[in-house]
N, C-alpha and C positions, 0 to 999 in steps of 0.2 A: 635729903629727900628720903622718906620712909616708903620703900617700894611695896611693902605688904599692905599699906593703906591705899596704894594706887591700884593694886591687883585685886580683881574680883575672883573669888575661888572658882567660879564657872568659866574663867578665861584661861584655864590651864589644861593642857592635853597631854596625857601620859598613857601610852606612847602616841606619838604622832603616827599617822597612817602613811603619809607620803614619804618617798625616799629620794626625791629630787628637789633641788633648790626652789624652783618656781612653784612647784606643787606644795611644798611645805609652807612657804610664805602665804600662798592662797589659803591653805588650811587654817593658819592662824588668823588671817584677816576674816575668814568665814566664821571663826569662833566669836570674834567681836561682833560681827554682823548678826549672827544668830541671837545674840543677846540684845539686839536693837540699839547698839551703841554707835552705829554708823548711819549717817543719813544717805550715803551713796557708796555702796560697797565697791563698785567698779572704779570710782575715782580714788578711793583709798588704796585699793590694790595697785592701780597704775602709779600712784605717788611712791609707793614702796619700791615697785619695780624700777621706776625712773631713778630713784636714789641708788638703788643697787647697781645700776649701769655705770654710775659715776665711779664707784669703787666698791668692791665687795665689803659687806659688813661682817664677814667672818673675821673675828678679832684674834684668832689663834687659840690654842689650848682647848679645842673642841667647842668653842663658843661662837655664836653669831648673834648680832643685835640688829636685825633688819629694822629700819625706821624711816619715818617720813613725817613731814608737816603738810597738812592740807586742810581745806575748808569744811570737810565733812564730819568733823568732830568738834564738840564744844569744850572738851577737856582732854587732858593727856590720858591716853589709854595704853594698857599693856596686856599682852598675852604671853604665855610661856608654853613652850613645847619641849618635850624630852623624847629624843629618838633612840630606839633600841639598836638600830643599825646606823652607823655613821653616814652622814650625808655630805657629798662633795659640795663645797660652797665657795671655792675660789678664795679660801682664807689666806691671810697674809703669811701664815707659816706653812701653807701648802697642805695642811691636814684637814680632814673632814670634821664636821661638827655633830654634836649630840645634844647640846643645850642651846635653845633658841629663845631669845627675848624679843618680842615684837613691840615696837613703840609707834604710836601714831598720835600726833599732837596738833592742836590748832595752828594754822599758818602764822598767827600773830603772837605765839607764845614760845619764844626761843629759850627763855631762861629755864622754865621747868623741863623742857625737852633736854637741854644740856645737863641739867642737874640729874635727871633720870639716867642718862647715858653714863655719867660719871659715877653714880651710885652703883649701877650694875657692874661697871668695870672694877670698882674697888671691891665689891663683894666677890667677884670671880677671881680675884687674886688669892683668895683663901683656898688652897689646894684641897684641904680636908672637906670643906663645904662643897666645893665643886664635885668631888668624888661622890659625896652623899647624894647630891642632886642627880648625878648621872645614874644612880642606882635606885631611885624612887620607884614605887609601884603604883602610885595613885596621885591624882591632882591634889587631894587633901594633904598628902605627905609633902608635896612641893610647897604648898602654902604654909604648912606648919614649920618646915625647915627654914623658909625665908623669914618668917616672923621670929622664930627662935634666934636665928643668926643676927637679925637686926636689933634684938633686945639685949644682946650680950655687951 
């Protein structure tokens, strides 16, 4: 899956304003909602929070991938947030996060949801790319880095 084709440049926030887990998830959901991509913001937000209660989506190495499937979207959506100050996320390695990928997909589209999670995970294995992403100064730079990395 090509993430840069999934990501709309307006759905990137550098830096995120929030410094707490629930608040930063809300901030990213609101980013999608402000672009008119959600038919029901509260349902989408609750779906992400419900998934987060099952197990933290903090994957380690400063990365979190909050995600959910719900009926309020017609296609897989992604938002990215970069935090200047690390956010406690209950990650599996116990470390806070600075890079967040939010995914919301239709309830009936499991395949694309799993493909996106796998693509993000593979991409974040590249330490050099991850460090560049942590140091970006604009949403445009995130989008450019992502596109560049995927085209290599």
